[in-house]
C-alpha positions as semicolon CSV with decimal commas, in nm:
position;residue;x (nm);y (nm);z (nm)
1;M;-3,569;-5,255;0,600
2;N;-3,567;-4,926;0,789
3;Q;-3,682;-4,678;0,447
4;V;-3,946;-4,932;0,466
5;A;-4,017;-4,895;0,774
6;R;-3,927;-4,530;0,861
7;W;-4,197;-4,471;0,534
8;A;-4,458;-4,718;0,696
9;G;-4,471;-4,550;1,039
10;I;-4,510;-4,191;0,836
11;L;-4,747;-4,279;0,644
12;R;-4,977;-4,428;0,972
13;S;-4,949;-4,137;1,162
14;L;-5,040;-3,919;0,897
15;V;-5,357;-4,171;0,829
16;I;-5,407;-4,140;1,273
17;Y;-5,416;-3,784;1,261
18;Y;-5,602;-3,674;0,934
19;G;-5,767;-4,015;0,833
20;I;-5,978;-4,084;1,061
21;P;-6,340;-3,930;1,021
22;F;-6,532;-3,646;1,307
23;R;-6,192;-3,680;1,458
24;A;-6,058;-3,311;1,366
25;R;-6,435;-3,145;1,481
26;R;-6,421;-3,296;1,766
27;L;-6,087;-3,246;1,827
28;E;-6,212;-2,843;1,798
29;R;-6,500;-2,908;1,997
30;F;-6,260;-3,008;2,217
31;Y;-5,952;-2,755;2,237
32;A;-6,293;-2,468;2,276
33;S;-6,234;-2,432;2,618
34;F;-5,880;-2,349;2,615
35;V;-5,831;-2,150;2,312
36;T;-5,952;-1,875;2,193
37;P;-5,957;-1,651;1,870
38;G;-5,672;-1,428;1,849
39;S;-5,458;-1,624;2,202
40;L;-5,069;-1,780;2,122
41;C;-5,055;-2,183;2,161
42;F;-4,745;-2,427;2,155
43;D;-4,716;-2,692;1,937
44;I;-4,428;-2,909;2,186
45;G;-4,388;-3,222;1,959
46;A;-4,592;-3,192;1,701
47;H;-4,605;-3,479;1,471
48;A;-4,800;-3,453;1,195
49;G;-4,984;-3,130;1,325
50;N;-5,286;-3,225;1,334
51;R;-5,274;-2,953;1,650
52;I;-5,230;-2,693;1,402
53;R;-5,476;-2,758;1,220
54;C;-5,749;-2,726;1,512
55;W;-5,621;-2,476;1,643
56;R;-5,529;-2,221;1,385
57;R;-5,936;-2,311;1,276
58;L;-6,005;-2,206;1,595
59;G;-5,841;-1,841;1,544
60;A;-5,554;-1,913;1,756
61;R;-5,119;-1,822;1,630
62;V;-4,948;-2,177;1,709
63;V;-4,565;-2,196;1,696
64;A;-4,496;-2,578;1,637
65;V;-4,163;-2,759;1,744
66;E;-4,055;-3,098;1,622
67;P;-3,745;-3,243;1,679
68;Q;-3,759;-3,486;1,413
69;P;-3,641;-3,413;1,043
70;D;-3,900;-3,590;0,817
71;F;-4,208;-3,472;1,047
72;A;-4,051;-3,132;1,004
73;A;-4,062;-3,193;0,603
74;I;-4,448;-3,228;0,646
75;L;-4,508;-2,941;0,908
76;R;-4,320;-2,729;0,647
77;M;-4,507;-2,891;0,359
78;L;-4,849;-2,828;0,500
79;Y;-4,826;-2,519;0,675
80;G;-4,475;-2,361;0,556
81;S;-4,652;-2,054;0,399
82;D;-4,908;-2,049;0,668
83;S;-4,833;-1,671;0,852
84;G;-5,037;-1,736;1,171
85;V;-4,742;-2,048;1,171
86;S;-4,411;-2,050;1,346
87;L;-4,211;-2,401;1,298
88;L;-3,932;-2,478;1,478
89;E;-3,734;-2,863;1,346
90;A;-3,598;-2,907;1,806
91;A;-3,657;-3,053;2,047
92;V;-3,746;-2,906;2,394
93;G;-3,569;-2,928;2,762
94;N;-3,510;-2,807;3,085
95;S;-3,156;-2,538;2,900
96;P;-3,027;-2,504;2,516
97;G;-2,809;-2,727;2,370
98;T;-2,792;-3,053;2,199
99;G;-2,950;-3,400;2,190
100;R;-2,984;-3,738;1,991
101;M;-3,260;-3,847;1,957
102;L;-3,358;-4,263;2,025
103;I;-3,612;-4,290;1,696
104;S;-3,823;-4,565;1,643
105;P;-3,900;-4,587;1,256
106;R;-4,178;-4,835;1,315
107;T;-4,370;-4,589;1,578
108;P;-4,233;-4,287;1,530
109;T;-4,480;-4,111;1,726
110;V;-4,214;-4,235;2,058
111;T;-3,948;-4,071;1,916
112;T;-3,761;-3,954;2,210
113;L;-3,500;-3,774;2,357
114;S;-3,546;-3,991;2,740
115;R;-3,346;-4,314;2,765
116;Q;-3,518;-4,358;3,075
117;W;-3,828;-4,334;3,019
118;A;-3,753;-4,580;2,672
119;Q;-3,585;-4,827;2,927
120;Q;-3,924;-4,792;3,116
121;V;-4,215;-4,792;2,894
122;A;-4,038;-5,087;2,690
123;R;-4,139;-5,322;2,975
124;S;-4,495;-5,210;2,957
125;P;-4,729;-5,499;2,737
126;A;-4,847;-5,161;2,506
127;F;-4,511;-5,141;2,354
128;R;-4,418;-5,449;2,241
129;G;-4,224;-5,499;1,945
130;V;-4,121;-5,132;1,984
131;S;-3,749;-5,072;1,976
132;W;-3,510;-4,795;1,968
133;S;-3,158;-4,698;1,765
134;A;-2,956;-4,422;1,809
135;G;-3,091;-4,158;1,619
136;Q;-2,932;-3,803;1,474
137;E;-2,833;-3,521;1,728
138;V;-3,069;-3,248;1,775
139;T;-3,109;-2,912;1,805
140;V;-3,258;-2,862;2,228
141;T;-3,423;-2,540;2,311
142;T;-3,682;-2,407;2,623
143;L;-4,024;-2,323;2,712
144;Q;-3,917;-2,038;2,829
145;T;-3,711;-1,893;2,526
146;L;-3,982;-1,939;2,267
147;I;-4,184;-1,771;2,525
148;D;-3,967;-1,503;2,524
149;R;-3,963;-1,463;2,161
150;Y;-4,276;-1,504;1,996
151;G;-4,494;-1,399;2,345
152;M;-4,725;-1,556;2,606
153;P;-4,939;-1,857;2,470
154;C;-5,256;-1,943;2,672
155;F;-5,234;-2,263;2,601
156;I;-4,884;-2,500;2,586
157;K;-4,937;-2,902;2,475
158;L;-4,648;-3,104;2,580
159;D;-4,617;-3,498;2,393
160;I;-4,252;-3,558;2,404
161;E;-4,169;-3,912;2,495
162;G;-4,068;-3,873;2,844
163;S;-3,891;-3,514;2,859
164;E;-4,212;-3,312;2,917
165;A;-4,063;-3,297;3,312
166;A;-3,767;-3,175;3,197
167;A;-3,988;-2,889;2,967
168;L;-4,176;-2,761;3,241
169;E;-3,776;-2,694;3,443
170;G;-3,713;-2,463;3,131
171;L;-3,981;-2,289;3,247
172;S;-4,028;-2,007;3,444
173;C;-4,362;-1,849;3,495
174;S;-4,742;-1,956;3,484
175;V;-4,903;-1,991;3,182
176;A;-5,263;-2,005;3,168
177;A;-5,300;-2,399;3,043
178;V;-5,061;-2,722;3,001
179;S;-5,107;-3,012;2,865
180;F;-4,821;-3,322;2,951
181;E;-4,886;-3,664;2,830
182;Y;-4,945;-3,960;3,097
183;L;-4,825;-4,356;3,031
184;P;-4,851;-4,567;3,375
185;A;-4,555;-4,735;3,302
186;A;-4,389;-4,419;3,383
187;R;-4,598;-4,238;3,576
188;D;-4,385;-4,093;3,708
189;T;-4,268;-3,858;3,484
190;A;-4,644;-3,774;3,527
191;I;-4,635;-3,674;3,882
192;Q;-4,297;-3,428;3,800
193;C;-4,443;-3,226;3,572
194;V;-4,764;-3,198;3,853
195;E;-4,515;-3,170;4,124
196;R;-4,311;-2,841;3,872
197;L;-4,590;-2,663;3,760
198;S;-4,744;-2,703;4,174
199;S;-4,423;-2,485;4,210
200;L;-4,492;-2,186;3,962
201;A;-4,879;-2,147;4,013
202;I;-5,172;-2,256;4,168
203;Y;-5,349;-2,508;3,877
204;Q;-5,649;-2,770;3,884
205;Y;-5,596;-3,068;3,699
206;N;-5,836;-3,298;3,448
207;W;-5,741;-3,646;3,228
208;S;-5,839;-3,731;2,875
209;V;-5,778;-4,069;2,772
210;G;-5,569;-4,152;2,477
211;E;-5,714;-3,974;2,123
212;S;-6,124;-3,948;2,288
213;H;-6,057;-3,580;2,303
214;R;-6,343;-3,565;2,687
215;L;-6,217;-3,485;2,975
216;G;-6,224;-3,802;3,263
217;S;-6,353;-3,596;3,515
218;A;-6,652;-3,385;3,597
219;T;-6,529;-3,154;3,839
220;W;-6,154;-3,018;3,810
221;L;-5,906;-3,177;4,055
222;D;-5,635;-3,003;4,270
223;A;-5,233;-3,124;4,237
224;A;-5,332;-3,427;4,584
225;A;-5,601;-3,571;4,336
226;I;-5,428;-3,552;4,042
227;R;-5,106;-3,749;4,164
228;E;-5,356;-3,990;4,410
229;F;-5,564;-4,042;4,018
230;L;-5,194;-4,132;3,839
231;L;-5,023;-4,321;4,140
232;E;-5,413;-4,534;4,138
233;L;-5,341;-4,661;3,752
234;P;-5,304;-5,019;3,679
235;Q;-5,027;-5,087;3,488
236;D;-5,245;-5,183;3,237
237;A;-5,426;-4,891;3,183
238;A;-5,447;-4,644;2,847
239;S;-5,249;-4,297;2,826
240;G;-5,363;-4,017;2,752
241;D;-5,332;-3,635;2,869
242;I;-5,331;-3,417;3,182
243;Y;-5,486;-3,100;3,119
244;A;-5,376;-2,860;3,433
245;R;-5,590;-2,506;3,409
246;L;-5,466;-2,219;3,581
247;V;-5,638;-2,067;3,921
248;A;-5,349;-1,838;4,074
249;D;-5,017;-1,732;3,953
250;G;-4,754;-1,764;4,255
251;S;-4,876;-1,435;4,369
252;G;-5,194;-1,525;4,465
253;A;-5,352;-1,318;4,091
254;R;-5,650;-1,531;3,950
């Protein structure tokens, strides 16, 4: 049964990220304001790899990190021959080492390293019917290690189910733009991300609901305003992503 559930979950992810008409073009239009030809992007929690495809079409080089073996194998099949893509089968955290995943075979998009996050979101109606079981141990690296190895990215996407704040703890310099997931049931993780970025530099923030790839605010917000947005979200509101763009680094340079 677990095998059937696992393959059903994989197929569901592939359909969601590759099978919906016009999504790829909308994704490219959205990311064009962050990603430029010849730049470097980090896809942390690459999953099925639709961001890799988008950013390569925009002319960027990509470092894609994915800890789930099944999806890492899919990424190697789809992008392994592309010299502009570097693939790592690993997770990202606040320090290098290893960690044990909690897996959800039916819904592999919510596989996580964070037991606390799984406990938080399990109480949300949006996660009704989702269950986790202990998975294998995986290698954990850090954002700073990736930067030291591959260079400075223009954009980092973090979609790692409750480990986003931990990943940012493993970053010791400012980057031009970052995105991280928010969920009303675990909004403290997103707030911690804002606080960590604010400790590194001055950023402006916006948000995008679900997979709409449309910014929710006509104007970019400061850290206090995005915290207020997150705190005021109804418990049953949809999840989405926060986008942060650099205004000034720690030295005041713009």
